[in-house]
C-alpha positions as a LaTeX table, in Angstrom:
\begin{tabular}{lrrr}
\hline
Residue & $x$ (\AA) & $y$ (\AA) & $z$ (\AA) \\
\hline
Unk1 & 3.42 & 71.29 & $-2.09$ \\
Unk2 & $-0.39$ & 71.20 & $-1.66$ \\
Unk3 & $-2.13$ & 67.58 & $-1.34$ \\
Unk4 & $-5.62$ & 67.06 & $-0.87$ \\
Unk5 & $-7.43$ & 63.38 & $-1.13$ \\
Unk6 & $-10.84$ & 63.91 & $-3.19$ \\
Unk7 & $-11.88$ & 60.56 & $-3.51$ \\
Unk8 & $-11.26$ & 56.61 & $-2.44$ \\
Unk9 & $-12.82$ & 53.78 & $-3.85$ \\
Unk10 & $-12.63$ & 50.14 & $-2.23$ \\
Unk11 & $-12.85$ & 46.92 & $-4.61$ \\
Unk12 & $-12.46$ & 43.32 & $-3.80$ \\
Unk13 & $-11.44$ & 40.10 & $-5.54$ \\
Unk14 & $-11.91$ & 36.81 & $-3.72$ \\
Unk15 & $-8.87$ & 34.31 & $-3.46$ \\
Unk16 & $-9.04$ & 30.60 & $-2.48$ \\
Unk17 & $-5.54$ & 29.01 & $-1.74$ \\
Unk18 & $-4.09$ & 26.01 & $-3.29$ \\
Unk19 & $-4.26$ & 24.15 & $-0.08$ \\
Unk20 & $-4.50$ & 25.41 & 3.59 \\
Unk21 & $-2.08$ & 27.70 & 4.94 \\
Unk22 & $-1.82$ & 26.99 & 8.79 \\
Unk23 & $-0.27$ & 29.48 & 10.66 \\
Unk24 & $-0.78$ & 29.79 & 14.72 \\
Unk25 & $-4.43$ & 29.10 & 15.38 \\
Unk26 & $-5.40$ & 30.12 & 11.77 \\
Unk27 & $-5.70$ & 27.97 & 8.47 \\
Unk28 & $-6.28$ & 30.13 & 5.77 \\
Unk29 & $-8.55$ & 28.77 & 2.68 \\
Unk30 & $-9.89$ & 31.81 & 1.41 \\
Unk31 & $-10.05$ & 35.56 & 1.77 \\
Unk32 & $-10.94$ & 38.71 & $-0.27$ \\
Unk33 & $-8.40$ & 40.82 & $-1.85$ \\
Unk34 & $-8.94$ & 44.56 & $-1.29$ \\
Unk35 & $-7.86$ & 47.47 & $-3.88$ \\
Unk36 & $-7.89$ & 50.66 & $-2.50$ \\
Unk37 & $-7.87$ & 53.52 & $-5.37$ \\
Unk38 & $-7.43$ & 57.02 & $-4.44$ \\
Unk39 & $-7.47$ & 59.99 & $-6.26$ \\
Unk40 & $-5.80$ & 63.42 & $-4.99$ \\
Unk41 & $-5.16$ & 66.92 & $-6.08$ \\
Unk42 & $-1.24$ & 67.24 & $-5.76$ \\
Unk43 & 0.33 & 70.35 & $-6.30$ \\
Unk44 & $-2.74$ & 71.31 & $-8.66$ \\
Unk45 & $-2.43$ & 67.99 & $-10.58$ \\
Unk46 & $-4.98$ & 65.39 & $-10.59$ \\
Unk47 & $-3.15$ & 61.93 & $-9.36$ \\
Unk48 & $-4.35$ & 58.71 & $-8.78$ \\
Unk49 & $-2.72$ & 55.85 & $-6.44$ \\
Unk50 & $-3.41$ & 52.37 & $-5.65$ \\
Unk51 & $-2.88$ & 49.75 & $-2.55$ \\
Unk52 & $-4.06$ & 46.52 & $-2.02$ \\
Unk53 & $-3.83$ & 43.93 & 0.44 \\
Unk54 & $-5.44$ & 40.43 & 1.40 \\
Unk55 & $-7.60$ & 40.42 & 4.41 \\
Unk56 & $-6.05$ & 37.58 & 6.58 \\
Unk57 & $-7.85$ & 35.60 & 9.42 \\
Unk58 & $-6.22$ & 35.78 & 12.82 \\
Unk59 & $-3.23$ & 37.82 & 12.53 \\
Unk60 & $-4.07$ & 41.39 & 13.44 \\
Unk61 & $-6.30$ & 39.82 & 16.33 \\
Unk62 & $-5.36$ & 36.28 & 17.33 \\
Unk63 & $-8.71$ & 35.61 & 19.21 \\
Unk64 & $-9.67$ & 31.93 & 19.05 \\
Unk65 & $-13.40$ & 32.74 & 20.10 \\
Unk66 & $-14.34$ & 34.76 & 16.85 \\
Unk67 & $-15.23$ & 33.73 & 13.41 \\
Unk68 & $-13.33$ & 34.67 & 10.20 \\
Unk69 & $-16.43$ & 36.62 & 9.35 \\
Unk70 & $-16.24$ & 38.70 & 12.63 \\
Unk71 & $-12.58$ & 39.41 & 12.07 \\
Unk72 & $-13.36$ & 40.55 & 8.31 \\
Unk73 & $-15.95$ & 42.93 & 9.76 \\
Unk74 & $-13.46$ & 44.23 & 12.00 \\
Unk75 & $-10.91$ & 44.64 & 9.28 \\
Unk76 & $-13.38$ & 46.40 & 7.14 \\
Unk77 & $-14.34$ & 48.63 & 9.89 \\
Unk78 & $-10.90$ & 49.90 & 10.55 \\
Unk79 & $-10.41$ & 50.52 & 6.69 \\
Unk80 & $-13.67$ & 52.62 & 6.21 \\
Unk81 & $-12.70$ & 54.73 & 9.07 \\
Unk82 & $-9.17$ & 55.39 & 7.75 \\
Unk83 & $-11.12$ & 56.16 & 4.25 \\
Unk84 & $-13.38$ & 58.88 & 6.39 \\
Unk85 & $-10.46$ & 60.18 & 8.21 \\
Unk86 & $-8.40$ & 60.75 & 4.87 \\
Unk87 & $-11.29$ & 62.59 & 3.28 \\
Unk88 & $-11.70$ & 64.75 & 6.24 \\
Unk89 & $-8.16$ & 65.91 & 6.89 \\
Unk90 & $-8.32$ & 68.91 & 4.39 \\
Unk91 & $-4.82$ & 70.11 & 3.04 \\
Unk92 & $-1.56$ & 68.92 & 3.85 \\
Unk93 & 2.01 & 70.14 & 2.58 \\
Unk94 & 3.63 & 66.62 & 2.23 \\
Unk95 & 2.67 & 63.08 & 2.17 \\
Unk96 & 4.13 & 62.41 & 5.50 \\
Unk97 & 1.93 & 65.15 & 7.17 \\
Unk98 & $-1.27$ & 63.79 & 5.43 \\
Unk99 & $-0.09$ & 60.32 & 6.99 \\
Unk100 & 0.22 & 61.92 & 10.25 \\
Unk101 & $-2.98$ & 63.68 & 9.91 \\
Unk102 & $-4.94$ & 60.19 & 9.12 \\
Unk103 & $-2.70$ & 58.08 & 11.73 \\
Unk104 & $-3.67$ & 60.64 & 14.66 \\
Unk105 & $-7.40$ & 60.60 & 13.63 \\
Unk106 & $-7.84$ & 57.00 & 13.33 \\
Unk107 & $-5.44$ & 56.41 & 16.67 \\
Unk108 & $-8.01$ & 58.91 & 18.45 \\
Unk109 & $-11.21$ & 57.32 & 17.11 \\
Unk110 & $-9.82$ & 53.49 & 18.00 \\
Unk111 & $-9.47$ & 54.44 & 21.80 \\
Unk112 & $-13.03$ & 54.20 & 22.15 \\
Unk113 & $-13.13$ & 50.70 & 20.34 \\
Unk114 & $-11.70$ & 47.33 & 20.88 \\
Unk115 & $-9.57$ & 47.39 & 18.23 \\
Unk116 & $-5.70$ & 47.11 & 18.80 \\
Unk117 & $-2.97$ & 48.97 & 17.14 \\
Unk118 & $-1.90$ & 46.53 & 14.74 \\
Unk119 & $-5.43$ & 46.36 & 13.71 \\
Unk120 & $-6.24$ & 49.99 & 13.38 \\
Unk121 & $-3.05$ & 50.94 & 11.78 \\
Unk122 & $-3.76$ & 48.37 & 9.15 \\
Unk123 & $-6.62$ & 50.70 & 7.77 \\
Unk124 & $-4.18$ & 53.80 & 7.69 \\
Unk125 & $-1.43$ & 51.87 & 5.80 \\
Unk126 & $-3.69$ & 51.25 & 2.85 \\
Unk127 & $-4.39$ & 54.80 & 2.46 \\
Unk128 & $-0.66$ & 55.64 & 3.23 \\
Unk129 & 0.38 & 53.33 & 0.22 \\
Unk130 & $-2.00$ & 54.69 & $-2.11$ \\
Unk131 & $-1.21$ & 58.24 & $-1.39$ \\
Unk132 & 2.62 & 57.50 & $-2.00$ \\
Unk133 & 1.66 & 55.73 & $-5.20$ \\
Unk134 & $-0.29$ & 58.77 & $-6.44$ \\
Unk135 & 2.84 & 61.06 & $-5.34$ \\
Unk136 & 5.50 & 59.08 & $-7.09$ \\
Unk137 & 3.28 & 58.77 & $-10.16$ \\
Unk138 & 2.61 & 62.44 & $-10.16$ \\
Unk139 & 6.14 & 63.54 & $-9.52$ \\
Unk140 & 7.53 & 61.15 & $-12.02$ \\
Unk141 & 10.03 & 59.53 & $-9.30$ \\
Unk142 & 10.47 & 56.13 & $-8.19$ \\
Unk143 & 9.68 & 55.18 & $-4.55$ \\
Unk144 & 13.31 & 54.70 & $-3.78$ \\
Unk145 & 13.94 & 58.10 & $-5.43$ \\
Unk146 & 11.17 & 59.67 & $-3.36$ \\
Unk147 & 12.65 & 58.71 & $-0.13$ \\
Unk148 & 16.31 & 59.43 & $-1.29$ \\
Unk149 & 15.42 & 62.84 & $-1.85$ \\
Unk150 & 12.80 & 63.15 & 0.79 \\
Unk151 & 9.94 & 64.76 & $-1.40$ \\
Unk152 & 7.55 & 62.56 & 0.82 \\
Unk153 & 8.67 & 65.05 & 3.49 \\
Unk154 & 9.20 & 62.19 & 6.08 \\
Unk155 & 10.36 & 63.54 & 9.60 \\
Unk156 & 11.86 & 60.71 & 11.36 \\
Unk157 & 12.25 & 62.38 & 14.63 \\
Unk158 & 8.24 & 62.39 & 14.77 \\
Unk159 & 8.56 & 58.60 & 15.03 \\
Unk160 & 11.72 & 57.97 & 16.76 \\
Unk161 & 12.99 & 61.08 & 18.58 \\
Unk162 & 16.69 & 59.75 & 18.76 \\
Unk163 & 17.13 & 60.32 & 15.11 \\
Unk164 & 16.86 & 64.15 & 15.54 \\
Unk165 & 16.73 & 65.94 & 12.26 \\
Unk166 & 18.43 & 63.16 & 10.08 \\
Unk167 & 16.79 & 62.17 & 6.96 \\
Unk168 & 16.37 & 58.68 & 5.43 \\
Unk169 & 19.19 & 59.04 & 3.05 \\
Unk170 & 21.58 & 59.46 & 6.00 \\
Unk171 & 20.99 & 55.78 & 7.01 \\
Unk172 & 19.55 & 53.78 & 3.91 \\
Unk173 & 21.54 & 52.50 & 0.97 \\
Unk174 & 22.33 & 54.97 & $-1.64$ \\
Unk175 & 20.74 & 52.69 & $-4.35$ \\
Unk176 & 17.77 & 49.94 & $-4.07$ \\
Unk177 & 18.37 & 46.42 & $-4.33$ \\
Unk178 & 17.78 & 44.88 & $-7.74$ \\
Unk179 & 17.14 & 41.31 & $-6.65$ \\
Unk180 & 15.74 & 39.72 & $-3.03$ \\
Unk181 & 16.23 & 36.35 & $-2.03$ \\
Unk182 & 13.29 & 34.37 & $-1.18$ \\
Unk183 & 13.01 & 33.07 & 2.40 \\
Unk184 & 10.27 & 30.24 & 1.64 \\
Unk185 & 7.73 & 29.62 & 4.18 \\
Unk186 & 7.37 & 26.00 & 5.58 \\
Unk187 & 3.96 & 26.29 & 7.21 \\
Unk188 & 2.71 & 24.02 & 10.19 \\
Unk189 & 0.74 & 21.66 & 7.85 \\
Unk190 & 2.82 & 21.90 & 4.46 \\
Unk191 & 4.16 & 18.57 & 3.59 \\
Unk192 & 7.72 & 17.95 & 3.26 \\
Unk193 & 7.99 & 15.18 & 0.85 \\
Unk194 & 5.46 & 14.12 & $-1.88$ \\
Unk195 & 5.25 & 11.07 & 0.34 \\
Unk196 & 3.48 & 13.29 & 2.91 \\
Unk197 & 0.57 & 14.44 & 0.69 \\
Unk198 & $-2.36$ & 12.06 & 1.10 \\
Unk199 & $-3.70$ & 10.75 & $-2.42$ \\
Unk200 & $-7.16$ & 12.78 & $-2.19$ \\
Unk201 & $-4.87$ & 16.08 & $-1.54$ \\
Unk202 & $-2.55$ & 15.97 & $-4.69$ \\
Unk203 & $-2.63$ & 19.03 & $-6.77$ \\
Unk204 & $-3.08$ & 19.33 & $-10.46$ \\
Unk205 & $-1.95$ & 22.90 & $-10.91$ \\
Unk206 & 1.68 & 22.48 & $-12.42$ \\
Unk207 & 3.41 & 24.19 & $-9.31$ \\
Unk208 & 5.63 & 22.58 & $-6.76$ \\
Unk209 & 3.50 & 21.58 & $-3.60$ \\
Unk210 & 5.81 & 19.79 & $-0.89$ \\
Unk211 & 8.91 & 21.45 & 0.44 \\
Unk212 & 11.33 & 19.01 & $-1.41$ \\
Unk213 & 9.59 & 19.72 & $-4.81$ \\
Unk214 & 9.99 & 23.69 & $-3.78$ \\
Unk215 & 13.91 & 23.17 & $-3.07$ \\
Unk216 & 14.13 & 21.53 & $-6.54$ \\
Unk217 & 11.94 & 23.88 & $-8.53$ \\
Unk218 & 13.36 & 27.35 & $-7.06$ \\
Unk219 & 16.92 & 26.24 & $-5.75$ \\
Unk220 & 16.25 & 27.54 & $-2.31$ \\
Unk221 & 18.74 & 28.53 & 0.21 \\
Unk222 & 16.41 & 30.27 & 3.03 \\
Unk223 & 13.68 & 29.01 & 4.70 \\
Unk224 & 11.25 & 30.39 & 7.23 \\
Unk225 & 9.89 & 27.30 & 9.34 \\
Unk226 & 7.23 & 27.83 & 11.68 \\
Unk227 & 7.10 & 26.12 & 15.13 \\
Unk228 & 3.97 & 24.40 & 16.77 \\
Unk229 & 5.21 & 24.73 & 20.49 \\
Unk230 & 5.31 & 21.09 & 20.60 \\
Unk231 & 9.09 & 20.18 & 21.39 \\
Unk232 & 9.33 & 16.66 & 19.92 \\
Unk233 & 7.13 & 17.39 & 16.77 \\
Unk234 & 9.31 & 20.43 & 16.21 \\
Unk235 & 12.77 & 18.79 & 16.33 \\
Unk236 & 11.53 & 15.64 & 14.27 \\
Unk237 & 10.22 & 18.48 & 11.44 \\
Unk238 & 13.32 & 20.18 & 11.92 \\
Unk239 & 15.53 & 16.91 & 11.24 \\
Unk240 & 13.46 & 16.08 & 8.33 \\
Unk241 & 13.94 & 19.65 & 6.79 \\
Unk242 & 17.51 & 19.75 & 7.68 \\
Unk243 & 17.72 & 16.44 & 5.36 \\
Unk244 & 16.02 & 17.99 & 2.54 \\
Unk245 & 18.05 & 20.71 & 2.44 \\
Unk246 & 21.18 & 18.48 & 2.20 \\
Unk247 & 24.71 & 20.06 & 3.68 \\
Unk248 & 23.78 & 21.28 & 7.03 \\
Unk249 & 25.87 & 24.36 & 6.03 \\
Unk250 & 23.87 & 25.21 & 3.11 \\
Unk251 & 20.60 & 26.35 & 4.68 \\
Unk252 & 20.21 & 29.58 & 6.28 \\
Unk253 & 16.61 & 30.07 & 7.99 \\
Unk254 & 14.51 & 31.49 & 10.65 \\
Unk255 & 11.98 & 30.22 & 13.02 \\
Unk256 & 8.49 & 31.39 & 13.60 \\
Unk257 & 7.31 & 31.05 & 17.12 \\
Unk258 & 3.76 & 31.81 & 16.01 \\
Unk259 & 3.15 & 33.55 & 19.71 \\
Unk260 & 3.14 & 29.95 & 20.80 \\
Unk261 & 4.20 & 30.82 & 24.28 \\
Unk262 & 3.17 & 33.07 & 27.24 \\
Unk263 & 6.40 & 33.00 & 29.32 \\
Unk264 & 10.05 & 32.80 & 27.98 \\
Unk265 & 10.54 & 29.69 & 30.47 \\
Unk266 & 8.75 & 27.05 & 28.17 \\
Unk267 & 10.39 & 28.09 & 25.04 \\
Unk268 & 13.65 & 28.45 & 26.54 \\
Unk269 & 13.32 & 24.59 & 27.23 \\
Unk270 & 12.18 & 24.21 & 23.71 \\
Unk271 & 15.62 & 25.95 & 22.39 \\
Unk272 & 17.82 & 24.17 & 24.87 \\
Unk273 & 16.18 & 20.87 & 23.70 \\
Unk274 & 17.07 & 21.55 & 20.14 \\
Unk275 & 20.30 & 22.76 & 20.73 \\
Unk276 & 21.01 & 19.77 & 23.09 \\
Unk277 & 20.57 & 17.38 & 20.05 \\
Unk278 & 24.29 & 16.89 & 18.42 \\
Unk279 & 22.44 & 15.60 & 15.07 \\
Unk280 & 21.38 & 19.40 & 14.81 \\
Unk281 & 24.54 & 21.26 & 15.65 \\
Unk282 & 25.66 & 21.89 & 12.09 \\
Unk283 & 22.19 & 23.00 & 10.85 \\
Unk284 & 21.50 & 25.36 & 13.73 \\
Unk285 & 24.42 & 27.42 & 12.57 \\
Unk286 & 22.20 & 28.59 & 9.76 \\
Unk287 & 19.76 & 30.26 & 12.14 \\
Unk288 & 19.07 & 33.97 & 11.54 \\
Unk289 & 16.65 & 34.72 & 14.11 \\
Unk290 & 13.61 & 33.61 & 16.12 \\
Unk291 & 10.43 & 35.43 & 15.22 \\
Unk292 & 7.84 & 36.46 & 17.97 \\
Unk293 & 7.78 & 33.12 & 20.23 \\
Unk294 & 5.95 & 34.88 & 22.92 \\
Unk295 & 2.39 & 36.06 & 22.49 \\
Unk296 & 1.75 & 39.83 & 21.96 \\
Unk297 & $-0.13$ & 40.58 & 25.20 \\
Unk298 & 3.41 & 39.39 & 26.91 \\
Unk299 & 6.16 & 39.98 & 24.63 \\
Unk300 & 7.22 & 43.29 & 25.78 \\
Unk301 & 5.96 & 43.15 & 29.38 \\
Unk302 & 8.42 & 43.81 & 32.38 \\
Unk303 & 8.40 & 39.85 & 33.18 \\
Unk304 & 9.12 & 39.01 & 29.54 \\
Unk305 & 11.96 & 41.81 & 29.55 \\
Unk306 & 13.60 & 40.44 & 32.68 \\
Unk307 & 13.53 & 36.74 & 31.65 \\
Unk308 & 15.14 & 37.70 & 28.44 \\
Unk309 & 17.85 & 39.74 & 30.49 \\
Unk310 & 18.64 & 36.75 & 32.44 \\
Unk311 & 19.20 & 34.53 & 29.48 \\
Unk312 & 22.91 & 34.92 & 28.51 \\
Unk313 & 22.82 & 32.33 & 25.64 \\
Unk314 & 19.26 & 33.45 & 24.20 \\
Unk315 & 18.76 & 33.09 & 20.34 \\
Unk316 & 18.51 & 36.37 & 18.48 \\
Unk317 & 14.79 & 37.24 & 18.72 \\
Unk318 & 12.52 & 40.01 & 16.78 \\
Unk319 & 8.91 & 40.88 & 17.16 \\
Unk320 & 6.20 & 40.93 & 14.58 \\
Unk321 & 2.87 & 40.85 & 15.87 \\
Unk322 & 4.03 & 42.91 & 18.69 \\
Unk323 & 4.85 & 45.88 & 16.42 \\
Unk324 & 1.41 & 47.53 & 16.55 \\
Unk325 & 2.58 & 51.20 & 17.52 \\
Unk326 & 5.24 & 53.36 & 16.41 \\
Unk327 & 7.36 & 53.12 & 19.36 \\
Unk328 & 7.09 & 49.32 & 19.55 \\
Unk329 & 10.52 & 48.31 & 17.93 \\
Unk330 & 12.13 & 50.88 & 19.97 \\
Unk331 & 10.79 & 49.03 & 23.30 \\
Unk332 & 11.41 & 45.71 & 21.95 \\
Unk333 & 15.28 & 46.63 & 21.49 \\
Unk334 & 15.30 & 47.79 & 25.08 \\
Unk335 & 13.60 & 44.43 & 26.08 \\
Unk336 & 16.25 & 42.28 & 24.43 \\
Unk337 & 15.11 & 41.84 & 21.14 \\
Unk338 & 17.55 & 42.37 & 18.17 \\
Unk339 & 14.78 & 44.03 & 16.00 \\
Unk340 & 11.44 & 43.64 & 14.18 \\
Unk341 & 9.93 & 42.83 & 10.98 \\
Unk342 & 8.74 & 45.06 & 8.17 \\
Unk343 & 5.33 & 44.42 & 6.32 \\
Unk344 & 3.48 & 47.19 & 4.38 \\
Unk345 & 0.64 & 46.35 & 6.02 \\
Unk346 & 2.14 & 47.77 & 9.33 \\
Unk347 & 3.07 & 51.17 & 7.76 \\
Unk348 & 5.59 & 52.29 & 5.23 \\
Unk349 & 6.57 & 55.37 & 6.97 \\
Unk350 & 7.08 & 53.33 & 10.14 \\
Unk351 & 9.05 & 50.74 & 8.32 \\
Unk352 & 11.38 & 53.44 & 7.02 \\
Unk353 & 11.80 & 55.00 & 10.23 \\
Unk354 & 12.62 & 51.40 & 11.85 \\
Unk355 & 15.06 & 50.72 & 9.16 \\
Unk356 & 16.72 & 54.00 & 10.09 \\
Unk357 & 16.76 & 53.45 & 13.78 \\
Unk358 & 18.26 & 49.98 & 13.44 \\
Unk359 & 20.81 & 51.61 & 11.13 \\
Unk360 & 21.79 & 53.85 & 13.81 \\
Unk361 & 22.16 & 51.33 & 16.37 \\
Unk362 & 24.59 & 49.28 & 14.20 \\
Unk363 & 26.77 & 52.31 & 13.75 \\
Unk364 & 26.46 & 53.23 & 17.57 \\
Unk365 & 26.96 & 49.67 & 18.71 \\
Unk366 & 29.02 & 47.66 & 15.70 \\
Unk367 & 29.46 & 44.80 & 18.02 \\
Unk368 & 25.78 & 44.30 & 18.55 \\
Unk369 & 23.13 & 42.41 & 16.26 \\
Unk370 & 20.35 & 44.33 & 15.03 \\
Unk371 & 17.76 & 43.08 & 12.45 \\
Unk372 & 14.98 & 44.48 & 10.33 \\
Unk373 & 13.34 & 41.64 & 8.45 \\
Unk374 & 10.84 & 40.96 & 6.16 \\
Unk375 & 7.65 & 38.86 & 6.65 \\
Unk376 & 4.88 & 37.89 & 4.48 \\
Unk377 & 0.88 & 37.46 & 4.67 \\
Unk378 & 0.83 & 35.36 & 1.62 \\
Unk379 & 1.24 & 38.55 & $-0.34$ \\
Unk380 & 0.42 & 38.47 & $-4.14$ \\
Unk381 & 0.62 & 40.75 & $-6.99$ \\
Unk382 & 0.05 & 42.90 & $-8.96$ \\
Unk383 & 0.20 & 45.49 & $-6.40$ \\
Unk384 & 0.68 & 44.26 & $-2.78$ \\
Unk385 & 3.81 & 42.29 & $-3.45$ \\
Unk386 & 5.29 & 44.65 & $-6.13$ \\
Unk387 & 4.79 & 47.46 & $-3.43$ \\
Unk388 & 6.21 & 45.48 & $-0.46$ \\
Unk389 & 9.24 & 44.63 & $-2.81$ \\
Unk390 & 9.68 & 48.11 & $-3.54$ \\
Unk391 & 10.11 & 49.10 & 0.05 \\
Unk392 & 12.09 & 46.28 & 0.85 \\
Unk393 & 14.63 & 47.40 & $-2.02$ \\
Unk394 & 14.91 & 50.71 & $-0.91$ \\
Unk395 & 15.42 & 49.67 & 2.76 \\
Unk396 & 18.12 & 47.24 & 1.68 \\
Unk397 & 16.66 & 44.10 & 3.18 \\
Unk398 & 18.30 & 41.41 & 1.29 \\
Unk399 & 15.94 & 38.36 & 2.18 \\
Unk400 & 12.43 & 38.26 & 2.25 \\
Unk401 & 9.91 & 35.53 & 3.57 \\
Unk402 & 7.39 & 35.06 & 0.44 \\
Unk403 & 4.69 & 32.64 & 0.30 \\
Unk404 & 1.86 & 34.12 & $-1.58$ \\
Unk405 & 3.28 & 32.20 & $-4.59$ \\
Unk406 & 3.13 & 28.96 & $-2.95$ \\
Unk407 & $-0.43$ & 29.08 & $-1.33$ \\
Unk408 & $-1.99$ & 30.99 & $-4.49$ \\
Unk409 & $-1.83$ & 29.65 & $-7.84$ \\
Unk410 & 0.06 & 32.55 & $-9.30$ \\
Unk411 & $-2.18$ & 35.53 & $-10.62$ \\
Unk412 & $-4.69$ & 32.89 & $-12.18$ \\
Unk413 & $-7.67$ & 34.42 & $-9.88$ \\
Unk414 & $-7.38$ & 37.70 & $-11.80$ \\
Unk415 & $-8.87$ & 38.48 & $-15.22$ \\
Unk416 & $-6.67$ & 37.82 & $-18.31$ \\
Unk417 & $-6.46$ & 41.39 & $-19.44$ \\
Unk418 & $-4.73$ & 42.06 & $-15.99$ \\
Unk419 & $-2.87$ & 39.05 & $-16.33$ \\
Unk420 & $-1.28$ & 40.10 & $-19.73$ \\
Unk421 & $-0.37$ & 43.58 & $-18.38$ \\
Unk422 & 1.55 & 42.05 & $-15.61$ \\
Unk423 & 3.78 & 39.90 & $-17.75$ \\
Unk424 & 4.13 & 42.80 & $-20.35$ \\
Unk425 & 5.65 & 45.21 & $-17.63$ \\
Unk426 & 7.02 & 42.36 & $-15.19$ \\
Unk427 & 8.70 & 40.02 & $-17.53$ \\
Unk428 & 11.59 & 39.30 & $-15.09$ \\
Unk429 & 9.53 & 38.93 & $-11.82$ \\
Unk430 & 6.73 & 37.07 & $-13.48$ \\
Unk431 & 6.93 & 34.11 & $-16.08$ \\
Unk432 & 3.85 & 32.76 & $-18.11$ \\
Unk433 & 3.21 & 29.48 & $-16.48$ \\
Unk434 & 2.65 & 26.54 & $-18.90$ \\
Unk435 & $-1.14$ & 26.77 & $-17.68$ \\
Unk436 & $-1.12$ & 30.20 & $-19.01$ \\
Unk437 & $-1.14$ & 32.38 & $-15.52$ \\
Unk438 & 1.47 & 34.51 & $-14.57$ \\
Unk439 & 3.93 & 32.86 & $-11.82$ \\
Unk440 & 6.43 & 34.25 & $-9.63$ \\
Unk441 & 9.91 & 33.55 & $-11.35$ \\
Unk442 & 12.45 & 32.45 & $-8.62$ \\
Unk443 & 15.65 & 31.98 & $-10.05$ \\
Unk444 & 18.57 & 30.24 & $-8.00$ \\
Unk445 & 16.40 & 31.10 & $-4.97$ \\
Unk446 & 16.11 & 34.76 & $-5.83$ \\
Unk447 & 13.56 & 37.36 & $-7.78$ \\
Unk448 & 14.81 & 39.78 & $-9.99$ \\
Unk449 & 12.97 & 43.05 & $-8.96$ \\
Unk450 & 14.53 & 45.43 & $-11.68$ \\
Unk451 & 11.00 & 46.18 & $-13.01$ \\
Unk452 & 9.57 & 46.81 & $-9.54$ \\
Unk453 & 12.26 & 49.49 & $-8.59$ \\
Unk454 & 12.39 & 51.25 & $-11.97$ \\
Unk455 & 8.46 & 51.71 & $-11.57$ \\
Unk456 & 6.70 & 54.50 & $-9.77$ \\
Unk457 & 5.84 & 52.44 & $-6.71$ \\
Unk458 & 5.95 & 48.57 & $-7.34$ \\
Unk459 & 3.49 & 47.60 & $-10.31$ \\
Unk460 & 3.92 & 50.51 & $-12.66$ \\
Unk461 & 0.98 & 50.34 & $-14.80$ \\
Unk462 & $-2.71$ & 51.67 & $-15.08$ \\
Unk463 & $-4.60$ & 49.03 & $-13.31$ \\
Unk464 & $-8.56$ & 49.42 & $-14.01$ \\
Unk465 & $-10.02$ & 48.41 & $-10.48$ \\
Unk466 & $-13.70$ & 48.39 & $-11.91$ \\
Unk467 & $-12.83$ & 45.09 & $-13.08$ \\
Unk468 & $-13.34$ & 43.94 & $-9.65$ \\
Unk469 & $-16.72$ & 44.06 & $-7.39$ \\
Unk470 & $-17.07$ & 47.27 & $-5.31$ \\
Unk471 & $-16.89$ & 46.53 & $-1.80$ \\
Unk472 & $-20.38$ & 47.60 & $-0.96$ \\
Unk473 & $-21.63$ & 45.11 & $-3.13$ \\
Unk474 & $-19.65$ & 42.31 & $-1.71$ \\
Unk475 & $-20.47$ & 39.85 & 1.14 \\
Unk476 & $-18.18$ & 37.29 & 3.26 \\
Unk477 & $-20.87$ & 34.41 & 2.16 \\
Unk478 & $-19.10$ & 34.81 & $-1.37$ \\
Unk479 & $-16.14$ & 33.28 & 0.00 \\
Unk480 & $-18.20$ & 30.10 & 0.46 \\
Unk481 & $-16.19$ & 29.32 & 3.47 \\
\hline
\end{tabular}
């Protein structure tokens, strides 16, 4: 099937958080949400697809010396170049082949820039998602069907050679999930109880604020708890969270190291101090894994690998920010990590290949522990969140960090007409809040994603991006930081 990308348009919607989201060295209060509209000729048929994502500070490049506006400039530079690369690639036979051409062109360009793989690949991922959407809509197949029948033309061996000529259907679940459990984010500055919220910071938007309120509102069973790197502070915070979740055996959780460490030794000291506290023994049985405790600059180097191999009682650890290149997960597994995370911003085809690699490891080493997790960057609908959930459902990832509904007031920032579309097409994923806006519906700690997996690729309705500001007319000053 001939595929030619003809036009790509970029539009922006500014968004402000309900309260600051602190992660690592960043504190998110506002960001632009970018919509990518792609039009292509697919087998002689005109097709249109969308992708979207927030542009978060200090995640793709955690440089404490740069201002957010500089980081935004870098993110937009890699996106614009990916657009140029996509429009210059000519004809491809499959979506996967088109993605490969764009990825290779972006990589060649980025070698002459300071942009790391995690950043420049972000630009590619937006084009990739929009093209997948266009293909699904054009062929009348859902994302899961497109992956299962491999009409996308995925060649796993191009990413992980050890998978040979196998196909995604050889490794992935036969049917997509219809629900996903929410792993609620506990940010570094998030209040644990209502008493932790200063009077002048209390919210009046009808949504839960403190962790205690979120547990009650959503019947949460899974958490993602961010660590500060301060052993005393982290242990005290964990004890409070344990108390809020009730019975120590009722909470499953992950710990996010936020790249706080440059060596394994100091993190090992923190870990052993937590385990030595007998009050924490029952709670710690709920640990699923620790995410990226080491800074990306050292996480996969030889020193770290040897230190991890020498630590017989280490917790299961995965990479996240270190997963910038196509072979990063493979190198992480060889270095003693148990897996990696999936985010659509790191690449859909890359995530599919990683899921297949980890599935193959489980088959060949049934006694081992291998993890493909899902982590979040304050993802919100109607496009970014639903497309991410569609991929997770297809990969069989049963719980996912979700925090966009916590740090943003539902979809209240979008035009009323779009809010009505979301409620019409995703009436089980969203509910109409008493204040009128669509709010994510979390029931018994879970999301009903039936409408997501039954759509072509996540959102499933005609979304007019002209209601947003063209990127060329947007300025960072409009964020009013």
